[in-house]
C-alpha positions in Angstrom: -14.1 -119.5 -29.9 -14.7 -120.3 -26.2 -13.1 -123.1 -24.3 -12.7 -124.0 -20.2 -9.1 -123.7 -19.6 -8.1 -126.0 -16.6 -5.6 -124.6 -13.9 -6.9 -126.5 -11.3 -10.2 -128.0 -9.6 -10.9 -124.5 -8.4 -9.3 -122.6 -11.0 -11.5 -123.2 -14.8 -11.8 -120.2 -16.9 -13.8 -119.5 -20.1 -11.1 -118.1 -22.4 -11.6 -117.0 -26.5 -9.4 -119.0 -28.2 -9.0 -119.4 -32.6 -11.1 -122.0 -33.9 -9.1 -124.8 -34.8 -8.4 -125.4 -38.8 -8.7 -128.7 -40.1 -6.9 -130.3 -42.8 -7.8 -132.3 -45.9 -8.5 -135.7 -43.5 -9.8 -134.0 -40.6 -13.0 -133.2 -38.7 -13.8 -129.9 -37.1 -16.9 -130.7 -34.6 -19.0 -128.8 -32.9 -19.1 -130.4 -29.3 -22.9 -130.4 -28.2 -22.5 -132.2 -25.0 -18.9 -133.1 -23.1 -19.0 -135.1 -19.3 -16.8 -134.0 -16.6 -14.8 -137.2 -15.7 -13.2 -138.5 -12.4 -9.8 -138.6 -14.0 -10.4 -135.2 -15.0 -10.3 -134.0 -11.3 -7.5 -136.2 -10.3 -4.9 -133.1 -10.1 -1.5 -135.1 -9.5 -2.7 -136.5 -12.9 -3.4 -133.0 -14.6 -1.4 -130.5 -13.0 1.6 -131.2 -14.3 0.3 -130.3 -18.0 -1.7 -127.4 -16.9 -3.3 -125.1 -18.2 -5.1 -126.9 -20.7 -8.4 -127.8 -22.4 -9.9 -130.9 -20.8 -12.9 -133.1 -21.9 -12.7 -136.8 -23.3 -16.6 -137.8 -23.3 -17.7 -135.6 -26.0 -20.5 -135.8 -28.9 -21.4 -133.4 -31.5 -22.0 -132.6 -35.0 -19.6 -132.5 -37.6 -19.4 -128.5 -39.0 -16.6 -128.9 -41.6 -14.8 -132.1 -43.0 -12.0 -131.7 -45.0 -11.9 -132.6 -48.7 -10.2 -136.3 -48.2 -12.3 -137.5 -45.3 -14.7 -140.7 -46.1 -17.2 -141.8 -43.9 -18.3 -138.9 -42.4 -20.1 -135.6 -43.9 -21.2 -131.9 -42.4 -24.2 -132.7 -40.1 -23.5 -135.9 -38.7 -24.0 -136.6 -35.0 -20.6 -138.5 -33.7 -19.1 -139.3 -30.5 -15.1 -139.2 -30.8 -12.6 -141.0 -28.9 -9.9 -139.0 -27.8 -7.3 -142.1 -27.8 -6.9 -144.1 -30.5 -4.3 -147.1 -31.2 -2.3 -148.1 -34.0 -3.5 -151.5 -34.1 -0.5 -152.5 -35.9 2.1 -152.7 -33.0 3.4 -155.6 -30.7 0.2 -154.6 -28.1 -2.7 -153.9 -30.5 -1.8 -157.3 -32.5 -1.8 -159.0 -29.2 -5.1 -157.9 -28.0 -3.6 -155.2 -25.6 -4.7 -151.8 -27.6 -4.8 -149.8 -24.0 -0.6 -150.6 -24.0 0.0 -149.2 -27.4 2.0 -146.0 -27.3 -0.2 -144.3 -30.4 -3.2 -144.3 -28.0 -1.2 -143.0 -25.0 0.1 -140.0 -28.0 -3.0 -139.2 -29.6 -6.0 -136.7 -28.8 -8.5 -134.1 -30.5 -7.9 -130.5 -30.4 -8.2 -128.3 -27.9 -10.4 -130.8 -25.7 -13.7 -131.7 -25.0 -14.9 -128.1 -22.6 -14.7 -126.1 -26.0 -17.3 -125.1 -28.6 -15.3 -127.0 -31.0 -12.8 -129.9 -31.8 -10.6 -130.5 -34.3 -10.4 -134.7 -35.3 -7.2 -135.4 -36.0 -7.0 -137.9 -39.2 -6.0 -141.0 -37.2 -9.3 -140.2 -34.8 -11.2 -139.6 -37.6 -10.2 -143.2 -39.0 -10.1 -145.1 -35.6 -12.1 -143.2 -33.0 -15.2 -141.6 -34.6 -18.6 -143.3 -34.6 -21.8 -142.0 -35.6 -24.4 -141.8 -33.1 -27.8 -144.0 -33.9 -30.7 -142.4 -34.0 -31.9 -144.0 -30.9 -28.8 -141.8 -28.8 -29.2 -138.2 -27.5 -26.1 -136.2 -27.1 -26.5 -136.7 -23.3 -26.5 -140.6 -24.2 -23.6 -139.8 -26.7 -21.4 -138.6 -23.4 -21.5 -142.2 -21.8 -19.7 -144.0 -24.6 -16.4 -143.8 -23.5 -16.8 -144.7 -19.7 -18.9 -147.4 -20.7 -16.4 -148.8 -22.9 -13.7 -148.6 -20.3 -15.9 -150.6 -18.3 -16.9 -153.0 -21.2 -12.9 -153.5 -21.2 -12.5 -154.4 -17.9 -15.3 -156.8 -17.3 -14.0 -158.7 -20.3 -10.8 -158.5 -19.1 -12.0 -159.4 -15.4 -13.6 -162.7 -17.0 -17.4 -161.7 -15.2 -19.8 -164.6 -15.8 -23.6 -164.8 -15.4 -24.4 -165.9 -11.5 -21.3 -164.6 -10.4 -21.1 -162.3 -7.4 -19.6 -158.8 -7.3 -18.6 -156.9 -5.2 -18.2 -153.2 -6.2 -15.7 -150.8 -4.0 -17.0 -147.1 -4.6 -20.7 -145.9 -6.1 -19.6 -142.9 -8.4 -20.6 -143.0 -12.0 -17.8 -145.9 -12.7 -19.0 -148.1 -9.7 -22.8 -147.5 -11.2 -21.9 -148.3 -14.4 -20.0 -151.5 -13.5 -23.4 -152.1 -11.5 -25.5 -151.8 -14.6 -23.5 -153.7 -17.0 -23.0 -156.8 -14.7 -26.7 -156.8 -14.0 -26.9 -156.6 -17.8 -24.8 -159.6 -18.2 -26.6 -161.9 -15.4 -24.3 -161.4 -12.3 -25.7 -162.8 -9.0 -25.6 -160.9 -6.2 -24.0 -157.3 -6.6 -22.5 -155.6 -3.4 -21.8 -151.7 -3.5 -20.2 -149.4 -1.1 -19.2 -145.7 -0.9 -19.0 -143.1 2.2 -22.0 -141.0 0.2 -25.4 -141.8 1.4 -26.9 -140.6 -1.8 -24.8 -142.5 -4.1 -25.7 -145.9 -2.1 -29.3 -145.1 -2.1 -28.7 -144.9 -5.9 -27.1 -147.7 -6.1 -30.2 -149.5 -4.4 -32.1 -147.9 -6.7 -30.4 -149.5 -9.7 -30.4 -152.5 -8.6 -27.9 -153.2 -6.0 -28.2 -156.3 -3.6 -26.5 -154.8 -0.7 -25.1 -150.8 -0.9 -23.6 -150.2 2.3 -21.0 -147.6 3.9 -17.3 -148.3 2.8 -16.7 -147.9 6.7 -19.0 -151.2 7.5 -17.9 -154.6 8.4 -18.0 -155.2 4.4 -16.7 -159.3 4.5 -19.8 -160.2 6.6 -22.1 -158.2 4.6 -20.9 -160.0 1.5 -21.3 -163.7 3.5 -24.9 -162.7 4.7 -26.2 -162.0 1.2 -23.9 -165.0 -0.5 -24.3 -168.1 1.1 -21.5 -167.4 3.5 -19.0 -167.2 0.5 -17.2 -164.3 -0.4 -17.1 -162.1 -4.0 -16.0 -164.2 -7.0 -15.0 -160.5 -8.4 -14.2 -157.3 -6.6 -14.0 -154.1 -8.3 -12.0 -151.1 -7.2 -13.4 -147.7 -8.3 -12.6 -145.4 -5.9 -8.9 -144.0 -5.2 -9.2 -144.6 -1.2 -6.5 -146.5 -0.4 -8.4 -148.5 2.5 -10.3 -149.7 -0.2 -7.6 -151.6 -1.9 -6.8 -153.3 1.6 -10.6 -154.1 2.1 -10.7 -155.5 -2.0 -8.4 -158.2 -1.1 -10.1 -159.1 1.9 -13.7 -159.0 0.2 -12.5 -161.6 -2.9 -13.4 -165.7 -2.4 -10.7 -168.4 -3.5 -10.3 -168.2 -7.3 -11.6 -165.0 -7.4 -10.4 -161.9 -9.3 -9.9 -158.6 -7.9 -10.0 -155.3 -10.6 -8.5 -152.6 -10.5 -10.3 -149.7 -12.5 -8.9 -146.9 -10.2 -5.4 -146.0 -9.4 -4.0 -144.9 -6.4 -2.4 -141.5 -6.7 1.8 -141.9 -7.6 4.7 -143.4 -5.2 1.8 -145.4 -3.5 3.3 -148.4 -2.0 0.6 -151.1 -1.2 1.8 -154.1 0.8 0.8 -157.8 -0.2 0.7 -160.7 1.8 1.7 -163.2 -1.6 1.8 -166.3 0.2 -1.9 -165.9 0.9 -2.5 -165.0 -2.9 -0.4 -168.3 -4.4 -2.1 -170.6 -2.1 -6.0 -169.3 -2.8 -5.5 -168.9 -6.3 -6.6 -165.1 -6.6 -6.1 -162.7 -9.6 -5.1 -159.3 -9.3 -5.3 -157.5 -12.4 -5.7 -153.6 -13.5 -7.6 -151.9 -16.5 -7.4 -149.1 -18.3 -9.3 -146.9 -21.0 -11.0 -149.0 -23.9 -10.5 -150.1 -27.5 -12.5 -149.1 -30.8 -14.3 -152.5 -30.2 -15.0 -151.7 -27.1 -16.6 -148.4 -28.3 -18.8 -150.6 -30.8 -19.6 -152.6 -27.7 -20.7 -149.5 -25.6 -22.9 -147.6 -28.6 -25.2 -151.1 -29.0 -26.0 -151.6 -25.5 -26.5 -147.7 -25.0 -29.2 -147.7 -28.5 -30.8 -151.1 -27.3 -31.6 -149.4 -23.9 -29.7 -152.3 -22.2 -28.0 -149.6 -20.0 -29.9 -146.8 -18.7 -27.8 -144.1 -18.3 -29.8 -141.4 -17.8 -30.2 -142.4 -14.3 -26.9 -141.3 -13.2 -27.1 -137.5 -15.1 -27.4 -135.4 -12.0 -26.1 -131.7 -13.9 -26.7 -130.2 -16.9 -24.3 -127.1 -17.1 -23.5 -124.6 -19.7 -20.1 -123.7 -20.8 -19.2 -121.0 -18.2 -20.7 -123.1 -15.5 -17.8 -125.6 -16.1 -15.6 -124.4 -13.0 -19.0 -125.5 -11.1 -19.1 -128.5 -12.4 -15.0 -129.4 -11.6 -16.1 -128.3 -7.9 -19.0 -130.7 -7.9 -17.5 -133.2 -9.4 -14.0 -132.9 -7.0 -16.3 -132.8 -3.9 -18.5 -135.9 -5.0 -20.7 -135.4 -2.6 -24.2 -134.9 -4.5 -23.7 -134.8 -8.0 -22.7 -138.1 -10.5 -22.3 -137.3 -13.9 -22.1 -134.0 -14.9 -22.3 -132.9 -18.2 -21.4 -129.2 -19.8 -23.5 -128.3 -22.8 -21.4 -125.1 -24.7 -24.2 -124.1 -26.7 -26.7 -124.4 -24.0 
């Protein structure tokens, strides 16, 4: 089979490799659509493991099922989670599934930017979901990123009527916008340095979409009865956004670190101000099976219009172009690779 082997953001090569063989409790899935995630182009995170086949936002068709597999059969349309929890450790039992060591060590073989993947038994059991008839393979690509956004907003305790500020209007920022609107948020303020992304944010319902270099505090106060944001969500790794976030949140508000900085970055914090103002700082990584279930239902009922976020559909041979587009972060949003296009 063919697979896109990642060496760096500018070097992704189509290579031949053996089609994976499956065991009695495993599935072989034909990859029909695979999204390029912003995390796929974080070289500080990826280069230490390169070369490898990336891709974790996939949907496809079951083409072979082990004799002991239950619940799935050849021909089923599925979404497959790459990371799954054990559901039995201290972290899982306390509701912190993404801190589970099993979740951090599970994956499918070799990765979503290939023609076929082998789904290990634990992923079959805890991370494989039938696609409803209403969901195309393209919409299935959004299950994983939407599930991550769902978990983050759940942790942040986002409530109807609250003012939300989202720093970064890429795919994750726009998904946060769409979910916040679906949950009944009040005013939503978006930032970015890309005019194209800001226009998309406006089209999708942002009350304010302003350049990240503008006076954000004034913009929020202007549309929010002179108050700051109840919840500020950081969806960019640009360090100035982290400083900006701390200035944009109201007393008793929450700053959600959805995106990370590069390793080794130290961030100055005036602790006294946060102690006095009751501001909550929290992070969110990944998602759990319950979030994937909820994401599927939101997509099935068309409450989150994700087709608006697709900017490019490429064949497997064009994966290198896709990585360049996502890394440059200019005119693209969600880039989908279709191995059998």
